[in-house]
N, C-alpha and C positions, 0 to 999 in steps of 0.2 A: 694763132697762138705761138708764143715764143717756145723754142726748144727747151726742154728740161735738161739740166746739167747733172752729170755724174762726176763726183769729185773725190778721188782717193785721198785719204787723210793719213799723213805720216806723223805720228807722235814720236818725237825724238828725245831720248834721254842719254846723256853721256856718249853722243855720237851714233847711237843705234836706234832704229825704229823699235818701239815697244808698244805693248798693248795690255790693258788691264780690264777689270770689271768694276764699274762705278768708281774709277780713279784709284783702285787698289790692286795689289797683287800683280803688278806689271811684270811681263816677261819680254825679253828681247826677241825680235822676229826677223831682223835683217838689216842690211846696209841701206841708208836712205838714198844714196845716189843711184845704186843699182835698181832699187825698187821704184824710184821715180821714173827712171828710164823705161822700165818694164811696163808700168801703167800708161805711160805716154804712148808706147808702141801698141798697147791694147786699144787705144782710142779714148783715153780719158779726156774730158773737156778742160779740166784744170787739175792742179795739184795743190794741196794745202800741207804746209810744213809747220808743225808746232813744236817749239822747244818747251816741253811741258814742265820743266823744273826751274826755268829761268826766273819766273816771277817770284816763286817761293824762296829761291836762293838769292834773290835781289842782285842778279847779275845780268849782263848783256847776253844777247842771243849769239849762237855759234855762227858767226858770219861766214867763216870759211866753208862750213857745210852748205850754207845757202848758196854760196858762189859755185860750189862744185855741182849742186843739183841744177842750178840755172844753166850751166854749160851743157847739160844733157837733155834738156827738154825744150820744146818750142810751142808750148801752150802756157796760158796764164799760171803763174806761181804766186800763191798767197803765203805770207810768212808771219808767224806770231809767236809770242812768248817773251816776256820781259821787256816789252817796248813801253817806255815810260815818258819819253820826250820826243819832240819833233826830230831831234838829232838822231835818236835811235831809229825812227822811221826812215829817215833819209839814208842811214847806213845800210839797211837791208834792201831798200830800193836800188841803191847804187851797186849792191852786191848781185843784183839780177832779179829781185822780186818785182812782180807787177802790181801787187797789192800788199797792204799791211793789215794784219788782224790785231786789233787792240782789245784788251779784256780787263785785267786787274788794274792796269795803269789808267784806263779810262774811267773806271769806277772811282778810283782815288782822286783823279783830276779830270772831270768831264770836259774841261777846256781842251784837253788833248784831242778830242774828236773834232772840235771846231777848228783848232789850229792845223791839224793834219789835213782836213778838207780844204782849208784856205790855201795851204802851202802846196798840196799835191793834187787836189781835186777829189771830189766825193767818190769818184769811181775807183780810187786807190784805197779807200778806207772801209774796212769791214769791221763792224762791231761784233765781237764774239761774246756770247752770253752763256755762262755755265749756270744752269737753272735746276733747282730742286723743288719738288712739290712740298707745300706747307699748308698749315691750316689757314683758311681765308679769314681775314680780319680787317680792322681799320687800316693797319699799316701794310697789309698784303691782300688787297681786295681781289686780285686775280687768283690767289692761292698758289703762287709760285714765287720763290725767292731767288735772287741773284747771289751766287757764291763765287768767290775769287780765290787766288793763290792755289790753283789746282785742286779746288774742292775743299780747301782747308778753312776758309774764312767766310762766315755768313755775314751778309752786309745789311740785312733788314730792308733791302730795296725790292719793291714789287717788280717782277719781270716785265709785265706789260707796260708799266709806267716808264721803265728804263728803256724799253724798245722804242717807245714814242719819243722820249727825250733824245735818244741816239739819232733817230731820223731827223729831228728838229735841229740838232747840232751839226748835221752834215754827213753822217755816215751814208755810204752808198749801198751797203748791204748789211744784213743781219745774219749771223750764224747762230742758231739756237740749239744748244746742246743740252739734252736732258741727262743730268747726273744719274737719275733713277734708272734710266734705260742703258746708259753707256756700257758697252761691252757685253750686254746680256744676250744679244741676238734674239730678243723678244719683239722687236719692232720699234719704230719711232714713237715718241710721245705725241700722238696725233692731235689731241685736244690742245696741247700747248702750242704746237706748230700752227694750227689753224687760228687759234686765238690771236697770235701775233701777226700772222699773214694778213688777217682781215683788218687789223688795226693800223697797218702802215702801208705806204705806197711803194716802198723800195723792196727789192728781192729779198726773200727769206730762204735760208739754207737750213734744211732739217739735218740734225746730227744726233747720234746716240741711239744704238739699238738695232741697226740693220743686221739681219741674219739670213735672209732669203730674198729672192727677187720680188715676191709680192709685197714685202715691206716697202720697197721703193715705190711700187705702184700705189700703195696706200698713202705714202707721203705726198705724192703728186696729186692724188685725187681727194681723199678724205682730209689730208693735212694741208692742202693748198700750197705746198712748197714750190719754189722755183728751181731749187737744186737740192741734191742730197749728198751728204758726206758718207763715204763707205770706208771701212777699215778691215775688220776681222774677216769678213766673207771674201775679201780679196787676198789679204795677207796669207791666209792658210790654204789658198789654192782651191777653195770650194767653188768659186765663180770667177769669171773674167768680166772686164768692163764691156767688151764686145757682146758677150752673152747676155749681160744685163740690158744693154741697149736693144738687142733683138727681142728680148722678153717684153720690154716696154712698148716697142714699136708695134708688135703684134697685137697689143691691147689698146692701141689708139693713142698712146702718149707720144707727143712729138719729141724726138731726140735728134741730136746732130749726127749726120752720117759720118762713117769712118772715112777719113780723107787720105790715108796713105796705105801703101801695100802691106807694110808690116803688120798693121792692125788686122787685116783680113786673114793673116796666117795664124792668128791666135786661136786656141781651142774655144769653141763656142761662138766664134764670130759668124755673122750673117754671111751667106754665100751670095 
């Protein structure tokens, strides 16, 4: 069985890491460069950087911040927010990102997935989905709707159908974020995560709602996720990446071992 990944998520607004609840009431929590380095040293498997207002503001991503983060970490870095063209994708990859996360731009122009996969390889393209529960019907048979522009624009797209289309177009991974659970610390939306995980053959990343270690365990078992995004429970110092890995390993979930001395010195790291 492949090791499950723990991925700290840095939502960035105006150059600062920020966190909200259901995409509202955001507060700044720190510097993205320092926080990325901190999580790298704790043993994070990857880092995700989202410029959360770029799409809604119709502007490009803050490439200088991406470049600064990339200089500080030596694990995969995924970058998203405001990527609307292959040129946008190329810019963040040249700035040091290993993968690009496309969301609103892909919904508006699904060819962006195809073009990105053709140009850079599927392994570089992550389709990020912001999803909200809705009444199931003819247009939304799965009962989940894709929402874009930072949770501001409802698309009428069924989340399950969009996940399948994204895979068919060449996305190498899906990041499935539940708007209903985002920032609540109540746990991931397990039904949604499993629904999509069982429908596609590419890795699925659970996102939105992690508040305690058992939520990650549930995402990997009940939700059938391949990786989990974590934000608040790390940002506010309640847990460490190393501590979460130890918790999961003790319960039979395969995780990647901590490979450098700095990680072992972090609070909660396995001995």
